[in-house]
Legacy VTK file of the C-alpha trace (Angstrom):
# vtk DataFile Version 3.0
C-alpha trace
ASCII
DATASET POLYDATA
POINTS 280 float
0.000 0.000 0.000
2.813 2.376 0.962
4.623 1.618 -2.330
1.426 2.344 -4.278
0.978 5.708 -2.539
4.590 6.649 -3.265
4.042 5.722 -6.909
0.907 7.877 -7.151
2.709 10.825 -5.553
5.603 10.412 -7.992
3.226 10.464 -10.969
1.460 13.582 -9.679
4.802 15.305 -9.028
6.049 14.436 -12.521
2.853 15.795 -14.071
3.154 18.994 -12.010
6.785 19.551 -12.987
6.044 18.796 -16.633
3.147 21.265 -16.637
5.341 23.908 -14.993
8.067 23.390 -17.584
5.540 23.596 -20.431
4.079 26.805 -18.993
7.575 28.317 -18.769
8.318 27.331 -22.353
5.019 28.774 -23.579
5.873 32.086 -21.906
9.181 32.163 -23.788
7.419 31.276 -27.020
4.837 34.007 -26.380
7.643 36.569 -26.064
9.097 35.448 -29.404
5.623 35.430 -30.962
4.903 38.989 -29.761
8.211 40.232 -31.169
7.615 38.662 -34.568
3.916 39.474 -34.875
4.528 43.162 -34.154
6.928 43.256 -37.107
4.539 41.350 -39.364
1.589 43.579 -38.463
3.537 46.547 -39.801
3.575 44.775 -43.187
0.031 43.435 -43.542
-0.267 44.977 -47.010
2.112 42.214 -48.160
1.032 38.755 -49.333
1.077 35.765 -46.998
4.113 34.427 -48.876
5.958 37.712 -48.335
5.106 37.551 -44.640
6.442 33.977 -44.549
9.767 35.391 -45.730
9.637 38.137 -43.098
8.894 35.599 -40.363
11.793 33.467 -41.608
14.146 36.436 -41.423
13.033 37.140 -37.859
13.724 33.503 -36.922
17.235 33.527 -38.405
19.887 31.891 -36.194
17.277 30.034 -34.127
18.968 26.771 -33.025
18.292 23.620 -35.028
16.875 20.881 -32.796
15.327 17.675 -34.115
12.439 15.630 -32.658
10.884 18.484 -30.665
7.375 17.190 -31.493
7.896 13.648 -30.189
5.785 13.626 -27.030
3.237 11.083 -25.881
0.331 11.416 -25.810
0.278 13.458 -29.030
-0.307 17.157 -28.389
0.287 20.462 -30.123
3.877 21.507 -29.395
4.606 25.233 -29.555
8.341 25.802 -29.798
9.718 28.931 -31.453
12.991 28.536 -29.530
14.176 25.398 -31.379
13.314 24.428 -34.939
13.879 21.685 -37.482
13.311 22.107 -41.214
9.603 21.225 -41.099
8.687 23.103 -37.919
10.517 26.162 -39.291
8.305 26.197 -42.392
5.153 25.436 -40.383
5.787 28.194 -37.859
6.590 30.757 -40.566
3.328 29.920 -42.341
1.298 29.988 -39.097
2.837 33.331 -38.090
2.154 34.832 -41.515
-1.438 33.597 -41.606
-2.191 34.803 -38.071
-0.721 38.228 -38.929
-3.245 38.523 -41.775
-6.212 38.196 -39.388
-8.027 41.269 -38.022
-6.877 40.775 -34.427
-3.829 38.494 -34.279
-3.297 36.651 -31.008
-1.185 33.822 -29.656
-4.321 31.656 -29.620
-4.979 32.335 -33.304
-1.352 31.448 -34.034
-1.609 28.130 -32.184
-4.896 27.345 -33.955
-3.218 28.020 -37.308
-0.284 25.811 -36.370
-2.590 22.946 -35.453
-4.518 23.366 -38.705
-1.272 23.251 -40.700
0.438 20.392 -38.835
-2.380 17.840 -38.527
-4.531 15.977 -41.028
-7.711 18.041 -41.424
-6.434 20.113 -38.482
-7.494 17.448 -35.962
-5.209 15.948 -33.286
-6.069 12.286 -32.806
-2.908 10.504 -31.729
0.495 10.228 -33.361
-0.810 9.062 -36.776
-2.905 12.239 -37.147
0.217 14.364 -37.632
1.260 14.920 -41.256
4.546 13.026 -41.138
5.155 12.823 -44.901
5.686 16.242 -46.445
4.072 15.266 -49.758
0.881 14.588 -47.791
1.463 17.828 -45.863
1.247 19.657 -49.200
-1.856 17.726 -50.319
-3.677 18.212 -47.023
-2.803 21.897 -46.733
-3.858 22.453 -50.339
-7.238 20.938 -49.405
-7.441 23.215 -46.341
-6.467 26.193 -48.552
-3.503 27.243 -46.436
-1.263 26.651 -49.489
-1.673 25.903 -53.174
0.214 22.905 -54.565
2.253 24.069 -57.578
4.315 21.081 -58.717
1.845 19.893 -61.365
1.249 23.346 -62.834
4.982 24.076 -62.959
6.369 20.809 -64.351
3.524 18.262 -64.738
5.986 15.421 -64.073
4.633 12.591 -61.924
6.398 11.461 -58.766
5.683 7.736 -58.690
6.852 5.888 -55.628
5.742 3.361 -53.043
5.898 5.357 -49.809
6.275 3.122 -46.762
9.390 4.143 -44.862
7.782 4.695 -41.452
5.835 1.431 -41.327
8.899 -0.475 -42.569
11.216 1.167 -40.002
9.069 1.556 -36.864
12.091 1.288 -34.560
13.291 4.635 -35.960
10.216 6.362 -34.525
9.747 6.126 -30.764
5.910 6.378 -30.822
5.766 3.570 -33.425
8.114 1.172 -31.687
6.138 -1.829 -30.418
2.838 -0.079 -31.241
0.988 -2.270 -33.747
-2.084 0.000 -33.794
-0.066 3.062 -34.815
1.961 1.092 -37.364
-1.218 -0.193 -38.997
-2.697 3.312 -39.130
0.499 4.744 -40.641
0.639 1.882 -43.166
-2.887 2.690 -44.393
-1.973 6.360 -44.739
1.146 5.415 -46.704
-0.917 3.261 -49.052
-3.365 6.116 -49.652
-0.526 8.561 -50.230
1.228 6.216 -52.675
-2.016 5.952 -54.665
-2.338 9.735 -54.959
-1.149 11.549 -58.063
1.989 13.310 -56.884
4.088 15.664 -59.000
7.543 17.182 -58.643
10.135 19.380 -60.335
13.218 17.251 -61.145
16.600 18.781 -60.324
17.555 18.973 -63.999
14.423 21.039 -64.765
14.768 23.489 -61.887
16.915 26.154 -63.548
14.635 26.397 -66.596
11.500 26.551 -64.409
12.673 28.671 -61.468
10.997 31.791 -62.916
7.661 30.189 -61.947
8.720 30.054 -58.280
8.253 33.029 -55.953
9.738 34.227 -52.683
8.024 32.494 -49.788
7.063 29.328 -51.652
7.501 26.295 -49.392
9.177 23.229 -50.868
10.242 19.718 -49.927
13.294 18.002 -51.424
12.343 14.679 -53.010
14.614 11.683 -52.552
15.619 8.360 -54.097
15.742 6.727 -50.636
13.468 3.667 -50.669
10.065 4.339 -49.148
10.623 8.061 -48.556
9.106 11.009 -50.375
10.916 14.050 -48.977
13.975 14.485 -46.768
14.268 18.257 -46.248
12.068 21.355 -46.288
12.843 24.978 -47.084
11.428 28.339 -48.129
12.291 29.828 -51.532
14.252 33.086 -51.498
15.671 34.881 -54.540
18.929 36.804 -54.524
18.520 38.711 -57.745
17.851 36.034 -60.371
19.380 33.226 -58.315
17.093 30.923 -56.343
18.346 30.301 -52.791
16.382 29.203 -49.745
15.847 29.676 -46.033
15.924 26.564 -43.861
16.720 25.108 -40.470
20.041 23.436 -41.216
21.262 20.441 -39.215
24.782 21.084 -40.527
24.836 24.759 -39.511
22.798 23.877 -36.385
20.557 26.915 -36.871
18.174 28.669 -39.260
20.104 30.135 -42.181
19.808 31.532 -45.683
21.638 29.125 -47.983
24.921 30.190 -49.548
24.378 27.697 -52.377
21.620 28.120 -54.916
18.840 25.585 -54.561
19.937 23.941 -57.811
23.517 23.523 -56.569
22.291 22.223 -53.223
20.257 19.516 -54.983
22.938 18.692 -57.555
25.528 18.166 -54.809
23.432 15.573 -52.965
23.186 12.078 -54.424
19.880 11.285 -52.715
18.101 14.471 -53.876
15.967 14.178 -57.020
14.046 17.469 -57.117
11.375 19.377 -55.203
7.652 19.457 -54.478
6.417 22.980 -53.948
3.456 24.899 -52.530
2.544 28.597 -52.308
1.164 30.107 -49.071
-2.378 31.479 -49.372
LINES 1 281
280 0 1 2 3 4 5 6 7 8 9 10 11 12 13 14 15 16 17 18 19 20 21 22 23 24 25 26 27 28 29 30 31 32 33 34 35 36 37 38 39 40 41 42 43 44 45 46 47 48 49 50 51 52 53 54 55 56 57 58 59 60 61 62 63 64 65 66 67 68 69 70 71 72 73 74 75 76 77 78 79 80 81 82 83 84 85 86 87 88 89 90 91 92 93 94 95 96 97 98 99 100 101 102 103 104 105 106 107 108 109 110 111 112 113 114 115 116 117 118 119 120 121 122 123 124 125 126 127 128 129 130 131 132 133 134 135 136 137 138 139 140 141 142 143 144 145 146 147 148 149 150 151 152 153 154 155 156 157 158 159 160 161 162 163 164 165 166 167 168 169 170 171 172 173 174 175 176 177 178 179 180 181 182 183 184 185 186 187 188 189 190 191 192 193 194 195 196 197 198 199 200 201 202 203 204 205 206 207 208 209 210 211 212 213 214 215 216 217 218 219 220 221 222 223 224 225 226 227 228 229 230 231 232 233 234 235 236 237 238 239 240 241 242 243 244 245 246 247 248 249 250 251 252 253 254 255 256 257 258 259 260 261 262 263 264 265 266 267 268 269 270 271 272 273 274 275 276 277 278 279
């Protein structure tokens, strides 16, 4: 009985400490949000895509940290202090979209982030998050937060059997030894593989880059078995040269690329091109 009571107290204490830590983190995130939103509100005459660029500039040098969303049970993680390539793009889009509302608030921002990050904007366990970026583009196109552009730009099909997560569950902590989640992810992969996906091959990028605009969000397609996209960035032109903003694991922070996007792709054996979407 005594052991049971100690165990219950330990659980309550852990929950209390975790809640306190989350509250502290949210306060830090709110400070960052307020700083960025005040800058964006001064530029609300600009398009959402232009505000995505502005948000990206204001997040420059933010530390790169992977796996910040991996908590159980699944919940909306707000973290503007540490970003990976996908959360960088998601937060920039959510910040830009919230800035375009009549009365921006931290709550509106978090609602936008949930809408962007989860299938149909609904949190229902780990499988409800949009883990594959090609599906992220499809789902956000349906929700009208972005417009998928790959077909209209190149009309070249991306045909692939996408199954990496269900075939490598040990690489994902929430999937490990969780047959229910693996089955759900496998069904999503099958549906995604049966969708008509399009991309811009690396060799076509230079001739088609004039159809891309600042603030367009893209994913880098890959020849890795079972995977669709391995990295995410935001298009940024320096004159006529297409560069990009991204959270770089190599640089360990958010940066503007020194290489052009074409050179970045051409110098990586696994990269095959990009899928791209325009913020709305």
